[in-house]
KOLGU-981766 format. One line per 4 residues: number of its first residue (from 1); their letters; for each residue z, x, y of C-alpha. Coordinates in nm, 3 decimals, always signed. Example, Ala and Ser with C-alpha at 12.3 -4.5 7.8 and 13.67 -1.06 7.14 Angstrom:
residues 2
1> AS> +0.780,+1.230,-0.450 ~ +0.714,+1.367,-0.106 .
This chain:
residues 659
1> XXXX> +0.000,+0.000,+0.000 ~ -0.104,+0.161,+0.329 ~ +0.150,+0.225,+0.599 ~ +0.124,-0.015,+0.891 .
5> XXXX> +0.223,-0.049,+1.254 ~ +0.563,-0.190,+1.153 ~ +0.641,+0.132,+0.964 ~ +0.579,+0.345,+1.270 .
9> XXXX> +0.779,+0.109,+1.494 ~ +1.063,+0.121,+1.243 ~ +1.068,+0.499,+1.257 ~ +1.079,+0.482,+1.638 .
13> XXXX> +1.383,+0.253,+1.614 ~ +1.561,+0.500,+1.385 ~ +1.490,+0.778,+1.635 ~ +1.633,+0.559,+1.909 .
17> XXXX> +1.953,+0.506,+1.713 ~ +1.971,+0.880,+1.647 ~ +1.985,+0.933,+2.023 ~ +2.199,+0.635,+2.122 .
21> XXXX> +2.493,+0.674,+1.885 ~ +2.575,+1.038,+1.973 ~ +2.520,+0.957,+2.340 ~ +2.770,+0.671,+2.320 .
25> XXXX> +3.017,+0.904,+2.147 ~ +2.928,+1.194,+2.379 ~ +2.934,+1.395,+2.058 ~ +2.718,+1.449,+1.752 .
29> XXXX> +2.382,+1.578,+1.636 ~ +2.065,+1.408,+1.752 ~ +1.773,+1.636,+1.675 ~ +1.775,+1.661,+1.294 .
33> XXXX> +1.811,+1.286,+1.249 ~ +1.515,+1.230,+1.482 ~ +1.297,+1.482,+1.300 ~ +1.378,+1.337,+0.959 .
37> XXXX> +1.333,+0.971,+1.050 ~ +0.982,+0.954,+0.891 ~ +1.109,+1.110,+0.567 ~ +1.408,+0.874,+0.552 .
41> XXXX> +1.183,+0.577,+0.618 ~ +0.952,+0.661,+0.328 ~ +1.240,+0.734,+0.091 ~ +1.432,+0.416,+0.164 .
45> XXXX> +1.135,+0.178,+0.188 ~ +0.892,+0.319,-0.071 ~ +1.051,+0.557,-0.321 ~ +1.421,+0.519,-0.395 .
49> XXXX> +1.557,+0.261,-0.639 ~ +1.871,+0.096,-0.504 ~ +2.022,-0.242,-0.415 ~ +2.201,-0.251,-0.081 .
53> XXXX> +2.412,-0.546,-0.199 ~ +2.543,-0.341,-0.494 ~ +2.610,+0.009,-0.358 ~ +2.791,+0.118,-0.677 .
57> XXXX> +2.529,-0.004,-0.926 ~ +2.546,+0.275,-1.187 ~ +2.168,+0.312,-1.234 ~ +2.083,+0.348,-0.866 .
61> XXXX> +1.911,+0.656,-0.727 ~ +2.154,+0.888,-0.549 ~ +2.086,+1.004,-0.193 ~ +2.276,+1.307,-0.066 .
65> XXXX> +2.259,+1.422,+0.294 ~ +2.364,+1.783,+0.244 ~ +2.289,+1.842,+0.612 ~ +2.586,+1.616,+0.686 .
69> XXXX> +2.581,+1.683,+1.061 ~ +2.280,+1.446,+1.073 ~ +2.507,+1.162,+0.960 ~ +2.367,+0.916,+1.211 .
73> XXXX> +2.042,+0.918,+1.011 ~ +2.225,+0.807,+0.697 ~ +2.434,+0.549,+0.883 ~ +2.123,+0.406,+1.046 .
77> XXXX> +1.947,+0.366,+0.712 ~ +2.254,+0.207,+0.555 ~ +2.285,-0.046,+0.835 ~ +1.915,-0.126,+0.850 .
81> XXXX> +1.870,-0.176,+0.476 ~ +2.169,-0.407,+0.448 ~ +2.472,-0.214,+0.332 ~ +2.812,-0.322,+0.463 .
85> XXXX> +2.774,-0.128,+0.786 ~ +2.729,-0.331,+1.102 ~ +2.559,-0.251,+1.429 ~ +2.905,-0.244,+1.585 .
89> XXXX> +2.995,+0.029,+1.333 ~ +2.701,+0.234,+1.462 ~ +2.827,+0.182,+1.816 ~ +3.167,+0.318,+1.706 .
93> XXXX> +3.007,+0.643,+1.582 ~ +3.268,+0.920,+1.558 ~ +3.548,+0.700,+1.693 ~ +3.898,+0.667,+1.552 .
97> XXXX> +3.910,+0.449,+1.241 ~ +3.537,+0.377,+1.238 ~ +3.318,+0.357,+0.927 ~ +3.087,+0.610,+1.089 .
101> XXXX> +3.281,+0.938,+1.105 ~ +3.122,+1.259,+1.226 ~ +3.021,+1.364,+0.876 ~ +2.967,+1.131,+0.576 .
105> XXXX> +3.278,+1.065,+0.367 ~ +3.264,+0.934,+0.011 ~ +3.485,+0.629,-0.036 ~ +3.502,+0.563,+0.336 .
109> XXXX> +3.156,+0.419,+0.398 ~ +2.962,+0.208,+0.147 ~ +2.647,+0.389,+0.039 ~ +2.776,+0.741,+0.102 .
113> XXXX> +2.760,+0.920,-0.232 ~ +2.938,+1.246,-0.150 ~ +3.136,+1.396,+0.136 ~ +2.918,+1.647,+0.318 .
117> XXXX> +2.942,+1.866,+0.624 ~ +3.035,+2.212,+0.491 ~ +2.682,+2.335,+0.434 ~ +2.548,+2.392,+0.085 .
121> XXXX> +2.804,+2.164,-0.078 ~ +2.579,+1.858,-0.095 ~ +2.303,+2.068,-0.248 ~ +2.534,+2.174,-0.530 .
125> XXXX> +2.674,+1.820,-0.563 ~ +2.317,+1.710,-0.629 ~ +2.290,+1.958,-0.914 ~ +2.607,+1.810,-1.064 .
129> XXXX> +2.473,+1.458,-1.032 ~ +2.149,+1.563,-1.201 ~ +2.348,+1.710,-1.491 ~ +2.544,+1.385,-1.518 .
133> XXXX> +2.231,+1.168,-1.508 ~ +2.055,+1.367,-1.778 ~ +2.361,+1.383,-2.002 ~ +2.416,+1.008,-1.984 .
137> XXXX> +2.045,+0.935,-2.032 ~ +2.037,+1.150,-2.345 ~ +2.345,+0.980,-2.489 ~ +2.287,+0.620,-2.381 .
141> XXXX> +1.909,+0.593,-2.355 ~ +1.665,+0.539,-2.069 ~ +1.741,+0.167,-2.053 ~ +2.096,+0.240,-1.934 .
145> XXXX> +2.056,+0.561,-1.735 ~ +1.726,+0.641,-1.568 ~ +1.742,+0.742,-1.204 ~ +1.676,+1.024,-0.961 .
149> XXXX> +1.882,+1.245,-0.732 ~ +1.749,+1.301,-0.379 ~ +1.901,+1.570,-0.159 ~ +1.812,+1.644,+0.204 .
153> XXXX> +1.913,+1.992,+0.316 ~ +1.841,+2.229,+0.602 ~ +1.830,+2.598,+0.684 ~ +2.208,+2.614,+0.697 .
157> XXXX> +2.244,+2.475,+0.345 ~ +2.004,+2.731,+0.205 ~ +2.177,+3.012,+0.393 ~ +2.509,+2.942,+0.221 .
161> XXXX> +2.568,+3.123,-0.107 ~ +2.681,+2.811,-0.290 ~ +2.330,+2.668,-0.272 ~ +2.183,+2.983,-0.426 .
165> XXXX> +2.430,+2.969,-0.714 ~ +2.359,+2.602,-0.775 ~ +1.982,+2.636,-0.742 ~ +1.978,+2.915,-0.998 .
169> XXXX> +2.165,+2.706,-1.253 ~ +1.955,+2.395,-1.182 ~ +1.637,+2.590,-1.247 ~ +1.779,+2.736,-1.566 .
173> XXXX> +1.878,+2.389,-1.690 ~ +1.541,+2.238,-1.587 ~ +1.698,+1.939,-1.413 ~ +1.380,+1.743,-1.353 .
177> XXXX> +1.545,+1.437,-1.195 ~ +1.661,+1.646,-0.900 ~ +1.449,+1.662,-0.583 ~ +1.559,+1.854,-0.275 .
181> XXXX> +1.380,+1.803,+0.056 ~ +1.421,+2.112,+0.270 ~ +1.406,+2.038,+0.642 ~ +1.260,+2.370,+0.751 .
185> XXXX> +1.300,+2.324,+1.126 ~ +1.382,+2.694,+1.182 ~ +1.662,+2.609,+1.425 ~ +2.034,+2.682,+1.402 .
189> XXXX> +2.315,+2.640,+1.653 ~ +2.279,+3.001,+1.766 ~ +1.904,+2.973,+1.816 ~ +1.594,+3.019,+1.602 .
193> XXXX> +1.658,+3.109,+1.242 ~ +1.472,+3.439,+1.274 ~ +1.784,+3.573,+1.448 ~ +1.937,+3.610,+1.103 .
197> XXXX> +1.702,+3.470,+0.838 ~ +1.368,+3.582,+0.702 ~ +1.385,+3.456,+0.344 ~ +1.072,+3.346,+0.163 .
201> XXXX> +1.213,+3.013,+0.045 ~ +0.912,+2.907,-0.165 ~ +0.913,+3.239,-0.351 ~ +1.289,+3.225,-0.402 .
205> XXXX> +1.278,+2.877,-0.555 ~ +0.979,+2.964,-0.770 ~ +1.183,+3.253,-0.908 ~ +1.463,+3.007,-0.986 .
209> XXXX> +1.219,+2.803,-1.192 ~ +1.174,+2.514,-0.949 ~ +0.863,+2.309,-0.877 ~ +0.781,+2.399,-0.516 .
213> XXXX> +0.583,+2.158,-0.297 ~ +0.492,+2.296,+0.045 ~ +0.407,+2.016,+0.288 ~ +0.377,+2.240,+0.591 .
217> XXXX> +0.385,+2.057,+0.925 ~ +0.318,+1.710,+0.781 ~ +0.661,+1.576,+0.872 ~ +0.501,+1.276,+1.046 .
221> XXXX> +0.232,+1.215,+0.785 ~ +0.380,+0.924,+0.590 ~ +0.110,+0.928,+0.321 ~ +0.164,+1.298,+0.251 .
225> XXXX> +0.541,+1.253,+0.242 ~ +0.516,+0.963,-0.003 ~ +0.272,+1.152,-0.224 ~ +0.499,+1.458,-0.236 .
229> XXXX> +0.806,+1.251,-0.317 ~ +0.627,+1.072,-0.599 ~ +0.488,+1.399,-0.735 ~ +0.840,+1.540,-0.744 .
233> XXXX> +0.976,+1.224,-0.907 ~ +0.716,+1.245,-1.183 ~ +0.730,+1.621,-1.239 ~ +0.931,+1.590,-1.559 .
237> XXXX> +0.991,+1.959,-1.645 ~ +1.191,+2.121,-1.365 ~ +1.373,+2.043,-1.040 ~ +1.158,+2.010,-0.730 .
241> XXXX> +1.194,+2.126,-0.374 ~ +0.972,+1.982,-0.101 ~ +0.951,+2.216,+0.195 ~ +0.886,+2.019,+0.512 .
245> XXXX> +0.843,+2.191,+0.847 ~ +0.979,+1.957,+1.115 ~ +1.017,+1.977,+1.489 ~ +1.382,+1.914,+1.565 .
249> XXXX> +1.434,+1.647,+1.831 ~ +1.070,+1.537,+1.829 ~ +0.939,+1.387,+2.063 ~ +1.215,+1.454,+2.319 .
253> XXXX> +1.193,+1.698,+2.611 ~ +1.414,+1.934,+2.407 ~ +1.189,+1.932,+2.100 ~ +1.207,+2.250,+1.890 .
257> XXXX> +1.508,+2.396,+2.073 ~ +1.857,+2.489,+1.957 ~ +2.008,+2.259,+2.220 ~ +1.892,+1.942,+2.045 .
261> XXXX> +2.058,+2.048,+1.721 ~ +2.370,+1.906,+1.884 ~ +2.422,+1.658,+2.165 ~ +2.179,+1.740,+2.444 .
265> XXXX> +1.980,+1.421,+2.505 ~ +2.149,+1.214,+2.772 ~ +2.037,+0.930,+3.001 ~ +1.718,+1.069,+3.154 .
269> XXXX> +1.601,+1.254,+2.842 ~ +1.665,+0.950,+2.623 ~ +1.469,+0.724,+2.857 ~ +1.179,+0.968,+2.862 .
273> XXXX> +1.180,+0.993,+2.483 ~ +1.193,+0.616,+2.438 ~ +0.889,+0.580,+2.666 ~ +0.701,+0.814,+2.437 .
277> XXXX> +0.821,+0.617,+2.133 ~ +0.717,+0.292,+2.304 ~ +1.056,+0.127,+2.264 ~ +1.260,-0.026,+2.553 .
281> XXXX> +1.406,+0.256,+2.758 ~ +1.669,+0.034,+2.919 ~ +1.819,-0.087,+2.589 ~ +2.057,+0.093,+2.357 .
285> XXXX> +2.093,+0.038,+1.983 ~ +1.775,-0.169,+1.999 ~ +1.662,-0.316,+1.666 ~ +1.397,-0.590,+1.692 .
289> XXXX> +1.403,-0.868,+1.435 ~ +1.081,-0.770,+1.261 ~ +1.202,-0.411,+1.208 ~ +1.535,-0.531,+1.071 .
293> XXXX> +1.353,-0.774,+0.844 ~ +1.127,-0.495,+0.722 ~ +1.423,-0.275,+0.630 ~ +1.628,-0.558,+0.479 .
297> XXXX> +1.336,-0.640,+0.250 ~ +1.340,-0.278,+0.131 ~ +1.716,-0.295,+0.077 ~ +1.675,-0.607,-0.138 .
301> XXXX> +1.381,-0.476,-0.338 ~ +1.601,-0.331,-0.614 ~ +1.801,-0.649,-0.673 ~ +1.575,-0.776,-0.950 .
305> XXXX> +1.574,-0.436,-1.120 ~ +1.953,-0.428,-1.109 ~ +1.985,-0.776,-1.257 ~ +1.748,-0.690,-1.542 .
309> XXXX> +1.957,-0.379,-1.607 ~ +2.275,-0.587,-1.626 ~ +2.109,-0.821,-1.879 ~ +2.046,-0.531,-2.120 .
313> XXXX> +2.403,-0.486,-2.240 ~ +2.429,-0.775,-2.487 ~ +2.136,-0.623,-2.680 ~ +2.281,-0.272,-2.709 .
317> XXXX> +2.379,-0.136,-3.049 ~ +2.751,-0.117,-3.119 ~ +2.784,+0.258,-3.068 ~ +2.620,+0.265,-2.725 .
321> XXXX> +2.791,-0.055,-2.620 ~ +3.132,+0.086,-2.711 ~ +3.058,+0.419,-2.541 ~ +2.945,+0.250,-2.221 .
325> XXXX> +3.242,+0.015,-2.222 ~ +3.475,+0.315,-2.239 ~ +3.284,+0.521,-1.983 ~ +3.260,+0.239,-1.731 .
329> XXXX> +3.619,+0.128,-1.789 ~ +3.923,+0.354,-1.798 ~ +3.721,+0.634,-1.957 ~ +3.969,+0.648,-2.244 .
333> XXXX> +3.960,+0.488,-2.588 ~ +4.258,+0.280,-2.707 ~ +4.564,+0.480,-2.817 ~ +4.414,+0.796,-2.674 .
337> XXXX> +4.756,+0.942,-2.595 ~ +4.819,+0.986,-2.967 ~ +4.543,+1.247,-2.983 ~ +4.729,+1.493,-2.760 .
341> XXXX> +4.902,+1.774,-2.950 ~ +5.269,+1.874,-2.957 ~ +5.428,+2.206,-3.050 ~ +5.750,+2.295,-3.226 .
345> XXXX> +6.035,+2.417,-3.011 ~ +6.085,+2.789,-3.060 ~ +5.720,+2.874,-3.123 ~ +5.519,+3.074,-2.871 .
349> XXXX> +5.176,+2.991,-2.732 ~ +4.990,+3.073,-2.411 ~ +4.953,+2.761,-2.200 ~ +4.579,+2.834,-2.161 .
353> XXXX> +4.549,+2.803,-2.540 ~ +4.759,+2.489,-2.543 ~ +4.534,+2.346,-2.272 ~ +4.228,+2.417,-2.482 .
357> XXXX> +4.377,+2.225,-2.772 ~ +4.438,+1.935,-2.535 ~ +4.077,+1.942,-2.414 ~ +3.942,+1.955,-2.767 .
361> XXXX> +4.169,+1.674,-2.883 ~ +4.059,+1.451,-2.594 ~ +3.687,+1.491,-2.655 ~ +3.652,+1.215,-2.913 .
365> XXXX> +3.857,+0.954,-2.728 ~ +3.732,+1.050,-2.379 ~ +3.350,+1.037,-2.395 ~ +3.313,+1.131,-2.030 .
369> XXXX> +3.494,+1.464,-2.067 ~ +3.264,+1.765,-2.025 ~ +3.276,+2.107,-1.866 ~ +3.330,+2.476,-1.918 .
373> XXXX> +3.396,+2.803,-1.742 ~ +3.237,+3.048,-1.501 ~ +3.167,+3.320,-1.760 ~ +3.532,+3.297,-1.868 .
377> XXXX> +3.502,+2.997,-2.095 ~ +3.697,+3.134,-2.390 ~ +3.940,+3.326,-2.169 ~ +4.041,+3.016,-1.974 .
381> XXXX> +4.054,+2.777,-2.267 ~ +3.763,+2.566,-2.146 ~ +3.548,+2.611,-2.454 ~ +3.442,+2.290,-2.630 .
385> XXXX> +3.344,+2.295,-2.996 ~ +3.111,+2.058,-3.183 ~ +2.983,+1.864,-2.882 ~ +2.672,+2.064,-2.796 .
389> XXXX> +2.578,+2.298,-2.514 ~ +2.439,+2.140,-2.199 ~ +2.076,+2.253,-2.175 ~ +1.718,+2.133,-2.148 .
393> XXXX> +1.697,+2.142,-2.527 ~ +2.034,+1.969,-2.577 ~ +2.084,+1.743,-2.274 ~ +2.359,+1.548,-2.448 .
397> XXXX> +2.568,+1.865,-2.474 ~ +2.911,+1.849,-2.314 ~ +2.988,+2.222,-2.300 ~ +2.861,+2.367,-1.972 .
401> XXXX> +2.820,+2.740,-1.924 ~ +2.827,+2.781,-1.546 ~ +2.773,+3.158,-1.544 ~ +2.937,+3.377,-1.280 .
405> XXXX> +2.913,+3.103,-1.017 ~ +3.265,+2.991,-0.926 ~ +3.181,+2.825,-0.596 ~ +2.884,+2.634,-0.735 .
409> XXXX> +3.089,+2.542,-1.041 ~ +3.341,+2.364,-0.820 ~ +3.076,+2.183,-0.617 ~ +2.872,+2.093,-0.925 .
413> XXXX> +3.189,+1.956,-1.082 ~ +3.237,+1.734,-0.776 ~ +2.883,+1.603,-0.819 ~ +2.943,+1.523,-1.186 .
417> XXXX> +3.267,+1.343,-1.103 ~ +3.126,+1.148,-0.808 ~ +2.819,+1.043,-1.002 ~ +3.060,+0.822,-1.194 .
421> XXXX> +3.184,+0.773,-1.554 ~ +3.206,+1.145,-1.639 ~ +3.516,+1.362,-1.607 ~ +3.444,+1.735,-1.550 .
425> XXXX> +3.667,+2.030,-1.634 ~ +3.607,+2.378,-1.494 ~ +3.768,+2.713,-1.565 ~ +3.816,+3.058,-1.418 .
429> XXXX> +4.104,+3.296,-1.339 ~ +4.351,+3.174,-1.076 ~ +4.274,+3.469,-0.850 ~ +3.911,+3.349,-0.830 .
433> XXXX> +4.013,+3.005,-0.706 ~ +3.949,+3.170,-0.369 ~ +3.578,+3.160,-0.448 ~ +3.606,+2.786,-0.514 .
437> XXXX> +3.826,+2.678,-0.227 ~ +3.563,+2.498,-0.020 ~ +3.464,+2.287,-0.319 ~ +3.824,+2.221,-0.422 .
441> XXXX> +3.909,+2.099,-0.073 ~ +3.616,+1.857,-0.082 ~ +3.721,+1.739,-0.429 ~ +4.058,+1.647,-0.282 .
445> XXXX> +3.900,+1.485,+0.024 ~ +3.662,+1.285,-0.199 ~ +3.912,+1.184,-0.469 ~ +3.680,+1.342,-0.724 .
449> XXXX> +3.841,+1.290,-1.066 ~ +3.839,+1.627,-1.238 ~ +4.056,+1.911,-1.360 ~ +4.034,+2.267,-1.230 .
453> XXXX> +4.171,+2.502,-1.495 ~ +4.291,+2.834,-1.350 ~ +4.439,+3.068,-1.607 ~ +4.588,+3.419,-1.589 .
457> XXXX> +4.831,+3.276,-1.337 ~ +5.052,+3.573,-1.241 ~ +5.097,+3.950,-1.242 ~ +5.146,+3.908,-1.618 .
461> XXXX> +4.765,+3.949,-1.623 ~ +4.871,+4.313,-1.642 ~ +4.647,+4.616,-1.642 ~ +4.360,+4.462,-1.442 .
465> XXXX> +4.581,+4.517,-1.140 ~ +4.617,+4.356,-0.797 ~ +4.251,+4.255,-0.767 ~ +4.303,+4.019,-1.060 .
469> XXXX> +4.670,+3.928,-1.016 ~ +4.725,+3.607,-0.817 ~ +5.017,+3.609,-0.576 ~ +4.953,+3.368,-0.289 .
473> XXXX> +4.720,+3.138,-0.480 ~ +4.959,+2.873,-0.613 ~ +5.114,+2.825,-0.270 ~ +4.771,+2.817,-0.109 .
477> XXXX> +4.647,+2.547,-0.346 ~ +4.961,+2.340,-0.297 ~ +4.876,+2.329,+0.074 ~ +4.561,+2.123,+0.002 .
481> XXXX> +4.637,+1.751,+0.050 ~ +4.563,+1.520,-0.244 ~ +4.547,+1.798,-0.504 ~ +4.808,+1.786,-0.780 .
485> XXXX> +4.881,+2.143,-0.889 ~ +5.047,+2.172,-1.232 ~ +5.211,+2.493,-1.350 ~ +5.355,+2.386,-1.687 .
489> XXXX> +5.651,+2.563,-1.844 ~ +5.521,+2.559,-2.199 ~ +5.268,+2.407,-2.436 ~ +5.435,+2.065,-2.443 .
493> XXXX> +5.450,+2.041,-2.065 ~ +5.082,+2.140,-2.067 ~ +5.004,+1.849,-2.296 ~ +5.201,+1.614,-2.068 .
497> XXXX> +5.014,+1.748,-1.765 ~ +4.683,+1.666,-1.934 ~ +4.803,+1.317,-2.016 ~ +4.874,+1.267,-1.646 .
501> XXXX> +4.562,+1.441,-1.513 ~ +4.306,+1.236,-1.706 ~ +4.449,+0.913,-1.563 ~ +4.497,+1.045,-1.209 .
505> XXXX> +4.276,+0.900,-0.936 ~ +4.177,+1.237,-0.793 ~ +4.157,+1.607,-0.878 ~ +4.423,+1.805,-1.063 .
509> XXXX> +4.474,+2.178,-1.112 ~ +4.623,+2.354,-1.414 ~ +4.773,+2.700,-1.354 ~ +4.807,+2.853,-1.699 .
513> XXXX> +4.939,+3.169,-1.861 ~ +4.740,+3.442,-2.022 ~ +5.044,+3.557,-2.222 ~ +5.222,+3.370,-2.499 .
517> XXXX> +5.510,+3.164,-2.362 ~ +5.808,+3.023,-2.555 ~ +5.799,+2.651,-2.631 ~ +6.134,+2.545,-2.485 .
521> XXXX> +6.085,+2.167,-2.502 ~ +6.095,+1.974,-2.828 ~ +5.823,+1.722,-2.737 ~ +5.603,+1.605,-2.453 .
525> XXXX> +5.800,+1.482,-2.154 ~ +5.533,+1.292,-1.968 ~ +5.784,+1.098,-1.761 ~ +5.956,+1.411,-1.633 .
529> XXXX> +5.631,+1.596,-1.569 ~ +5.481,+1.293,-1.395 ~ +5.771,+1.303,-1.147 ~ +5.695,+1.665,-1.070 .
533> XXXX> +6.038,+1.806,-1.157 ~ +6.320,+1.727,-1.392 ~ +6.630,+1.888,-1.541 ~ +6.511,+2.077,-1.846 .
537> XXXX> +6.850,+2.233,-1.923 ~ +7.180,+2.067,-1.843 ~ +7.483,+2.280,-1.753 ~ +7.738,+2.318,-2.034 .
541> XXXX> +8.030,+2.278,-1.793 ~ +8.070,+2.142,-1.441 ~ +7.753,+2.230,-1.254 ~ +7.794,+2.515,-1.004 .
545> XXXX> +7.433,+2.638,-0.972 ~ +7.079,+2.506,-1.004 ~ +6.787,+2.730,-1.096 ~ +6.441,+2.590,-1.016 .
549> XXXX> +6.139,+2.744,-1.188 ~ +5.776,+2.681,-1.273 ~ +5.546,+2.796,-1.548 ~ +5.647,+3.092,-1.762 .
553> XXXX> +5.950,+3.153,-1.541 ~ +6.121,+2.839,-1.675 ~ +6.202,+3.019,-2.000 ~ +6.330,+3.315,-1.796 .
557> XXXX> +6.551,+3.073,-1.602 ~ +6.691,+2.924,-1.923 ~ +6.780,+3.272,-2.055 ~ +6.943,+3.355,-1.720 .
561> XXXX> +7.141,+3.030,-1.725 ~ +7.290,+3.127,-2.060 ~ +7.388,+3.470,-1.922 ~ +7.538,+3.328,-1.603 .
565> XXXX> +7.741,+3.069,-1.788 ~ +7.863,+3.332,-2.035 ~ +7.941,+3.609,-1.785 ~ +8.053,+3.405,-1.481 .
569> XXXX> +8.195,+3.105,-1.665 ~ +8.003,+2.871,-1.435 ~ +7.784,+2.572,-1.520 ~ +7.413,+2.622,-1.456 .
573> XXXX> +7.135,+2.365,-1.486 ~ +6.767,+2.456,-1.492 ~ +6.501,+2.244,-1.324 ~ +6.140,+2.270,-1.432 .
577> XXXX> +5.907,+2.187,-1.143 ~ +5.560,+2.166,-1.298 ~ +5.408,+1.984,-0.998 ~ +5.563,+2.022,-0.655 .
581> XXXX> +5.330,+1.764,-0.501 ~ +5.445,+1.493,-0.741 ~ +5.810,+1.579,-0.684 ~ +5.759,+1.548,-0.309 .
585> XXXX> +5.625,+1.195,-0.364 ~ +5.944,+1.081,-0.540 ~ +6.227,+0.898,-0.370 ~ +6.496,+1.099,-0.195 .
589> XXXX> +6.744,+0.960,-0.447 ~ +6.548,+1.099,-0.739 ~ +6.501,+1.434,-0.567 ~ +6.876,+1.463,-0.506 .
593> XXXX> +6.948,+1.368,-0.867 ~ +6.741,+1.664,-0.983 ~ +6.825,+1.918,-0.710 ~ +7.164,+1.837,-0.562 .
597> XXXX> +7.183,+1.937,-0.194 ~ +7.553,+2.024,-0.228 ~ +7.511,+2.269,-0.517 ~ +7.374,+2.623,-0.458 .
601> XXXX> +7.021,+2.674,-0.585 ~ +6.785,+2.959,-0.666 ~ +6.408,+2.936,-0.724 ~ +6.197,+3.175,-0.928 .
605> XXXX> +5.819,+3.185,-0.948 ~ +5.592,+3.483,-1.013 ~ +5.409,+3.436,-0.686 ~ +5.463,+3.398,-0.313 .
609> XXXX> +5.799,+3.259,-0.208 ~ +5.638,+3.078,+0.085 ~ +5.750,+2.713,+0.091 ~ +6.025,+2.748,-0.167 .
613> XXXX> +6.302,+2.746,+0.097 ~ +6.261,+2.368,+0.109 ~ +6.416,+2.345,-0.236 ~ +6.628,+2.658,-0.279 .
617> XXXX> +6.873,+2.868,-0.079 ~ +6.761,+3.188,-0.253 ~ +6.399,+3.244,-0.351 ~ +6.283,+3.499,-0.608 .
621> XXXX> +5.913,+3.574,-0.615 ~ +5.642,+3.821,-0.523 ~ +5.545,+3.865,-0.159 ~ +5.320,+4.168,-0.202 .
625> XXXX> +5.010,+4.243,-0.402 ~ +5.050,+4.328,-0.770 ~ +5.014,+4.648,-0.964 ~ +4.817,+4.779,-1.259 .
629> XXXX> +5.055,+4.791,-1.557 ~ +5.117,+4.602,-1.880 ~ +5.213,+4.244,-1.799 ~ +5.580,+4.261,-1.901 .
633> XXXX> +5.626,+4.583,-1.706 ~ +5.457,+4.431,-1.398 ~ +5.688,+4.129,-1.414 ~ +5.993,+4.355,-1.441 .
637> XXXX> +5.870,+4.571,-1.155 ~ +5.869,+4.267,-0.926 ~ +6.200,+4.132,-1.048 ~ +6.075,+3.831,-1.241 .
641> XXXX> +6.354,+3.868,-1.497 ~ +6.675,+3.701,-1.611 ~ +6.867,+4.007,-1.482 ~ +6.737,+3.947,-1.130 .
645> XXXX> +6.848,+3.586,-1.154 ~ +7.193,+3.690,-1.272 ~ +7.231,+3.930,-0.980 ~ +7.107,+3.666,-0.735 .
649> XXXX> +7.352,+3.413,-0.876 ~ +7.643,+3.655,-0.839 ~ +7.549,+3.731,-0.478 ~ +7.490,+3.366,-0.389 .
653> XXXX> +7.816,+3.243,-0.537 ~ +8.018,+3.532,-0.388 ~ +7.873,+3.458,-0.045 ~ +7.964,+3.093,-0.094 .
657> XXX> +8.323,+3.185,-0.175 ~ +8.345,+3.410,+0.132 ~ +8.195,+3.155,+0.369 .
């Protein structure tokens, strides 16, 4: 069907909105949204499969605006095509409490698939969504899962390392349902991209194994855009990137300048641009009825497809029907808790190994569980046996080998989680959580349901030395809002943490030991772990001291408690605090019942003491970098021992007596 006058008028209206909303806010990015209006128009009216009335329909195409600063483009398309986003919402662009924040936020605005803004993240999210789509299609069939992932990115996205990592893996996996449109406008905030960038993007993506479509300067040629999008959609063997050279801010007086990347078009410039676009220069947020009708028709086009999809389920075979019911429901089969393992008290096992047993035991009753490690799959306990390796040849595989790509692993995991129905697990050493931090923060901001496994959680890593020994990392991760960080004391607490994490409405982190750790509990204590802290050892006489510990230091605290009670004849209770965030969410009454404010307390954790003064009068930890030595010697060197606790207890109680 040929493009008509109404298509071109519609594009002009989108460009008008792209100027008006930032101008009303006196803040925002106008130029990219203006330049990409023709592309967005073709995608949303001709190519994508979606139903604006059902924004969470599982078999919809996914649209990701990785260049999240151009959010007004996405908001305009959502409003015009009929999502629950009003014209008044557009007028409240970037205002307090509005549905149109400065950058798109998943869960805040209907139709926004992922939270974007930090550049490169949306690109990698798209790779995760493409993995999810292919995996579900292979397992459930094309009737249930058959859609495409569309990502719009810019120069900034492709400058960030996370996009390189993700693009490399996408090419290796041959993710053919992924199409990236690269807005090659050659403009950054600082000026033209040639100030700092001279990459040959087509050659780079060809080397990654992508299908490269170079459209040149046809950013206003609707027929060429549609043809390229359809070619990419039908490619079938590899991911595609469409390279589109646009003129940022076109056709404004600031076209092709760095100024229009941000907010530069004000009253006079907007009027001049609207004259060129042949839309009323004296009206703001102008949307004529015929343009709105044109877009609403596009937004309703997928309704019949969606309804036919919904009618398929009664005819599914039992296996697929049961799998889909679990995936689209809680994600867990009935009585799934019974699958989680327990360990005998007195045995020893590294919590990373215990975690791996938990993962493996959950695979059968949690069909959405998939994941792996960043070249440390076995080391971190994120290996998955008997469920296939995710690949072009085995798309149903649930073991993912991410390679040495920690940052992309985190962002890809977010894409898998936010695609829906799947639950990703990722693994690397705790010290390398630094490489993932941007993705982890966005997981927390997006409520992406997943588990980040970070093993080798202290200087007990040993001989690898300070480069591989985490010190400040646990504290740093606890500072991220909406991230539950578990550091379990033993194998049974690890199992309890997994029971909590797979039902949690957001991301969780597991900080796990490399070394074998004594099993000091006699069973799972999911109630205690779910509250973040609990008394793991009661005092044998009247309580005079509380020791608070996490992870492998809980067993050290229990040994110290025995010594203190024996040598000082004082009652000591030990509190295990596997998740500080959960404990902070408990009532004050519960907190006081676990850590009495009138009884002296000492904390011990093989990491930074920062933040522990909230719970303890004396804090034992490590506030310097580590050292290269066998793990037990390194722990002793930094005073992570029962002897240090005994000495601290003596000093604390003596000072109390002398006060």
